[in-house]
N, C-alpha and C positions, 0 to 999 in steps of 0.2 A: 909516503909510498914512492915507488920508482918513478923517476921523471920520464915523460913520454917523448922527450926530444933526444938528440944524439949526444947529450952531455950537459946542456943547459937549455932554457927556453929560447934564448937568443939563437942558439945553434940551429934549432929547427927553422927559424926564420931565415937563417943564412943558407941552409942546405937546399931550400926550395928554389934558390936563385942559381943553382949550379947549371952550367951550360948542358943542354941535351937532356935535362931531367924529364921533360915532356915526352921524349921519345922512349926513355927507359921505364918510366913509371906511369904511363897511361896504357893499361892492359885491356886488350880487346878480345871479346868472345862473340859467339853468335847472338846478335840482337842486343847485346849489353856491352857497355864500355865502363871500365872502372878507372877513375883518375885517382891514383894514390900518391900523387906528387907531394901532397901535404902530410904524408906519413913519415915517421922518423926512420927512413930507409936510405942508407948510403949505398954506394956501389959495392963497397966491401961487405956491408951487412947483407946485401942481397945475395952476393956470391956465397956467403956463409950459410944463408937460408937454404940455398939450392944444395949445398953440400950436405947439410943436415937431412934434407928430404931424401937425398940419395942414400945416406947412411940408414935411414929408417925404411928404406926400400918402398917408398911411396909408389913408384912406377909399377912395381910388382903387385902391390895391393890393388891398384887400379885395374891391372890385368886380371887379377883374381875376381874382382867384383864383376867384370863383364864376361868372365868365363863361366859365371854361375857357381863358383866354388862356395863351400860352406864358410863364408866369411864371418857370419854371426856365430862365433865360437861357443858362447854359453848356451845357446839354444840349438846348436848344431844344424844350421840351415843357411842357405844363401840369402842374399838380399836382392830381390828381383823387381823392385819398383821401376827401375829404368826399362825393364823388358816390356812393360805395359805400353811403352811409347814407341816400340819398334826396335829394329836392329838386333833382334834376338832369334833369328832363324836357326842358329846353332844350338839352341836350348830345347830340351825335350818338352818344356812347359809352353813353348811358343804357340803351338796349335791350340792348346787349352785356353791360353790367354786370348787368342784371336776369337775363339768361339764365345767366350764370355763377353768380349767387346761387341761382337756381332749381336748377341742376344740383347744387350743393353741398348744398342743403337736401334734395333727393330722395335723394342718396347717404347723408346723415346719417340720414334716416328708415329707409332700407334697412338700414344697419348696426345701428341700435338695435333694429330688429324682427327681427334674425336672418337677414336676407336674403342674407347671404354664405354661408349654409350652416353657420355655427357661431356661437356666442355670443361676441361680442367683449367681453372683460372688461378689456382694457388696450390703449391706443393708445400706441405708441412714436413720439413726435414728434421728428423729426430736422431740425434747422435751426440757423442761427447768426445773431447780430445781430437785425435786425428780424423775421426768420423764427423767432425763439426768444423774445426778451424780452417782446414783447407777449402772445403766447399764455401764457407762464409767469405773467405778472402777472394776466391775466384768469382763468386757471384757479385761481390762489390766491384771488383775490377772490371768485369765484362758485362755488367748489367745492361748497358745501352743496347747490346746486341740481342737481348732477350725481349724486346718490346712486343714481339708477336707471339711469344710463348707465355706460359704461366709465370706468375711471380713466386719467389721463394720466401718462406719464413722458416726460421730456425728455432729449435728448442733443445737446450743442452743441460741446463741446471736442474738438479733434483728439487730445488725450491719450486713449489707449485706456482709461485708467482710468474715464473718464466713461461710455463705452459699457458697460464691465463692470458698473458700478454701476447703470446704467439698465436692464440686462437681468437683474440678479441676482434669482433667484427667479421670473422670468417663465415662464409656460407659453406656448410658441410657438403651440400649437394654438388659444389664445384671444386671440392678440395680432395687431393690425393695425399695420403699420409705415407711417407717412406721412412722406415726405421732402419738405421744403419748401425750394426753392431756385429763385430766379428764373432764373438762367442754367444751373443744374444743372452748373456748373463750379466752384463755390466749394470750394476744396481740403478744408476741414474737413468740410463736408457730404458731399462725395464720399467721403472716407475712411470716415465713419461709415455712409453708405449701403451701402458695400461690406461693412463688417463686419456690418451688419444682414442683408444678402443671404446672406452665408456662415453666419450664425447660424441663419437660417430653414432653409436647406438642410440644415444639420447636424441640426436637430431634426425637420424635416418631410419632407425629401426634395425633389428638384427639381420633382416633379409638383405639389406643393402650394404652391410658392413664390408664384406670381402672385396667388393668392387671398388672400394676407396682405400685399399691398403696394398702396399708392396714392401719388400724388405731386401736388405743387403746383408748377408751373413755367411759365415762358414759353418753354421749350425742350422741347416734347413728344417730339421724336425722341430726345433724350438721356435723358429720363425713361423712355421705352419701352425703350431699350437697356439701362437698368439693370434693368428687369424689371416695371415697372408696366404693367398692361393699359391699352390706349388709352382705354377708357371710364372709367378711374379716374385720369386725368391732368387736373387742374383748373388753368386758366390764371391767370396774374398779368399785370397790365397794366403796361407800361413807365412809364406816367404816375402810378403809385402807388409812391412810395419805400418801401424796406424798413422803415424805422422808423415809417412811417405806415400800414403794410399789414395790421395785425391785423384790420381790418374786411373784408378781401377773402377770397379762397380760402385765404389763409394761416391764417385762423381755422377751417378745416375740422375740425380736431381738437376745437376748442371747440364747434362746432355739434353734433358727434356726442355729445360728453360731456355738454353742458349741455341739449341739446334745442333744437328750432327756436323754441319760444316764448320761452325765455330769451334766445336769440340775437337775436330780433327786438326784444326790449326793450332789449338792449344797443345795437343799432344806433339804436333810437329815441331813446335818451338822447344819443347823438352827434348825431343829426339835430336835436334840440331846441337843442343848443348851436350848431350850424351856423346855424340860422335867427336866433338871437340875434346871433351874430357878424356875419352878413351884413346884418341889418336895423337893429340898434340904432345910434344915433349914438355917436360916439366917447366923449362924456361920460357915456354909460350902458352902454358896451360892456365887459363883464367881461374877456375876453381882451385887448382893446386897452388897457384901463386898466392891467392887470397888466404888459403889455409896456412901457408908458410908465414904470411904477414901476421895472421892471427896468433901464431905461435910466438913470433918475435915480439908483438905488442903485449899480449896478455900473459903468456907463459914465461917469457924471458924478462920483460920489463915490468911485469906485475900490475898492469892496468886491469882492475877487477871487473869492469863492466863495459858494455858497448851500447850506445843509444842509437836506435834506428829512426831517422827523421824522414818520413815519407812526405815529400812535397808534392803530393798527388792525392786528392781526396779519394780517388778510386782504390788507392792502395792503403787506406787507413787501417786495415786489419793486418797489414804485413808485420808490424812488431808483435802482435799477438801470435801469429802463425810461427814466427821465428823463435819466440820464447819456447814453444814446445819443441820445434825441430832441433834447436841447438842445445837447450838446457836438458831436455830429456835424452838426447843422444849422447852428449859429451859431459854432462854434469855428474861425473863419477870419479871415484878414486880406486876402483877395482882394476887391476892391471890385466891386460891381455897380452900374453907373450912375455916380453922382456921387462915389463914394469912401466908404471906411469912416469912420463918424462918431465913433469913439471909440478910445482906446488899449486898453480892455478890451472884447472882444466877448462871447462866451459866458462866464459865470462857470464856475468849476469846480463841478460839481453832485455832491453826495455825500449820504450819510445812512444811516439805519437805522430799525429799529423803535424808536419813541420811548423806551419804558421800558428797553430794552436799552442805548440810547445814554446814558441817564442814569448808568449805572454804568461808562461808559468815556469817551467823548470829550466829554461835557457839561462836564467839568472845564475843558477848553479854551474852550468856549463862554462859560462864566461868568467865567473869570479869565485866559484866554490873551491874549497881546499882539496876535495877529492876529485880524481880524474876519471873521465869516461871517454873511451874512443868513440868518435862520432862518425856516423855513416849516413850520408844524404842520398836519397833516391829521387830522381827527377825524370820527367818525360819531356822531350823537346816540343811535342805538339800540345803542350798544356793550354787549355782553353780554346784551341782551334776548332775541334769538332763541335763544341757546344756553342760556337759563335761568339765567344768572349775572349778574343785574342789579346786585348790589352790587359785584362785581368790575369790571363795565363802568363804573360810576360812579367807582370808584377810578382807573381808567385815564384817564378824562376829567379828573378832579381833578389827576392828575399832569401832564397836558398844560397845563392852565390855570396850574398852579403854576410850571412851568418858564418859561412865557412871562412871567408876572408877575415872576419872579425875574430874568430877563434885563433887564427894564425897571428895577425898583426897586433891585436889588442889596442890599448890606448894608454899612453904615458900620462903621468900627472901633469907634465908641462903642456901636452897637447890638450888635456882637459881644461887647463887654465886659459889657453888661447881661445878655445871654443866658448867658454863662459864669458870671457872678456868681449868677444865678438857679439854676444847677445846682450851686452850692456850690464852685466851683473857687477855689483860693487866688489871692491878688492877684498874686503873682509869675508864676504860670502864665498868668493872664489877660493881663498886660502882654506876655508873650512870644508868646502864641498869637493874640491878637486881630488883630494886623496881617495875619496869614496868612488870616484869615477875612473880610477886607474884600473886597467885590466892588463895583466902581464902578457897575454897572448901566448904564442908558442904551443897552442893546443891543436893536436893533430886531428885530421878528418879525411874521409874518403868521399868521393862523389860517384855514385852509380847512375849512369845515363842511359835511358831508353829513347829510341826514336819516337815511340808512341806507346800507348797502353792498348795494345792489340792482343788477340789470343796468342799469336806466335811470340811476341815479346814477353808477355807475362809467363808463358810456358817456359821460355828460356831462363827467365829470371828465377823462377821457383826451382828449376832443375839445377841452376848454378848454385843456389844456396844449399840444396841437398848435397851436391858433390863437394862443395866447400866444407860442409859439416863432416862428411865422411872422411875427407882427406885430413882434416884437423884431428879427427879421432885417431887416424893412423899415425900421425906425427906424435900424438900424446901417448900412444901405446895402449889405447882403450878400445872397447867394442862399442861403436855408436848405434848398434841395432837392438840392444836389449834395454829393459827399463824396470829392473827389479825394485827400485825405490818406489815406483808407482804401485807395484803389487802389494807391498807391505801395508800401505795405508788402506787399500781396499779390504784386505783381510781383517784388519783391526776395526774398521768401520762396521763391518758385518757383526763382529763379536760384540761391539758396544751397542749396536742396534738391538741385538738379542738381550743384552743386559738391561737396557731400558724397558724392554717388554717383559722382563722377569724370567726369561728362559735360559739365562746363562749365569752361572755362579763363579766364573773364573776370577781368581784373585787379581786385582789391579792396584795401581798406585793410588794413594789417598786422594789426590786431586781429582783423578778421573772418577773415583767412586762418589765423591761429593757432587760432581756434575751430573752423574747418572741419577743420584737421589733427588737432586734439585729438579731435573727434567721430569722424573716420575711424578713428583709432587705437583709441578706446574701443569701437567697434562692429565692428572687424575680426574 
């Protein structure tokens, strides 16, 4: 595959030593700093990236996004997730969004103050995809702020084991179930919503059911039919895609658990990044520059994947969230406008908590034959708030060490010296040293937050959203539709009917064999 350096592995080691590199390739935005000095970006390459972004009219696309134009071409609607965070007084939708936010905030206050007639100790949040991953990430990140509010539990998988685990040990009398589904037709969410209804009835009786349910949906009639009271159904707007929707009523569970003040700070961090992305010229625009770098690394140099290494336990769900945000947005080959501009569109996004990954897949990152762009995420206050400052320092040291090791590697001669210093005999040294060789020259970026606060996390998520959008614009695709997701949903329903014996549609031989095997096993 294509080398990730500027010509050879050694060249990347050399280029990072260029004078002034820290000034040119440490990119700052609100609450987030991106150190890309260890990426294969030369000054000439950077200028070429800027020129390409100008040719692709990226600045115009950013203006169109914030103007509320129908930038989602295949569905003929705008993308207004950013408007949920403010800075949208010029849009007709702004008053409606403000009313929705007000209604959610008032309900959150009511729940937290015991206004439902019982103390809500747990919220069971039922959703899938964008109705699940964003809230899970933010709850993990900001959970310490929710110590006075209810705890959150999540249920997404149609596998009933997920629901069983989510409700294990729960007291129905102190539980509020919130079902989040734009259409209220998503099969997985429908199935779990029905299980929740049955669970509440079995524990509380039919007469108490409605007081323990709420819903977020664009289909209030279906939500009401499920059992949510009309005044506890909070709308979602069609111009806000699921993977961009945590800022909307989808975040109702978070508003209740974290409190309105923390929620406002979270929105504020996203808004800060919006203003930066909207107003900063391309050469100073953090999300835009990251998108240009993504195009350079993945679409030009052919690096097929990007590993996200969150050296922060509170951000352990970040790779999961980004998998949907980036691969559902840009994992396409359908052209929008003048055609797709690369063989590789969205890279495969994957990752884990950094120190856990060191003891599993980092072996491949250091010595494997396939390459992955590495992205570290750290917070400067690691361990401070918890009272474990030394442990937090060790966490940061591990992140820095891994990034440096990716770059510098270890020669066979260096391995021999290290083994000799340990008193290993010469025969063993000659046999072992070749296996300890790491060529280095492996690129990485370092994303630095001052802290994991609502404002910083809000800015980080908005940065990734805008980076994803900008990359889509450079690729020439629409990052706001997801027709590949829809196909699987349709076919799953057809096969479900076939297993039940209510569909006779002709299918391939393998699928027919599996249907018959399932029918026999469940007879």
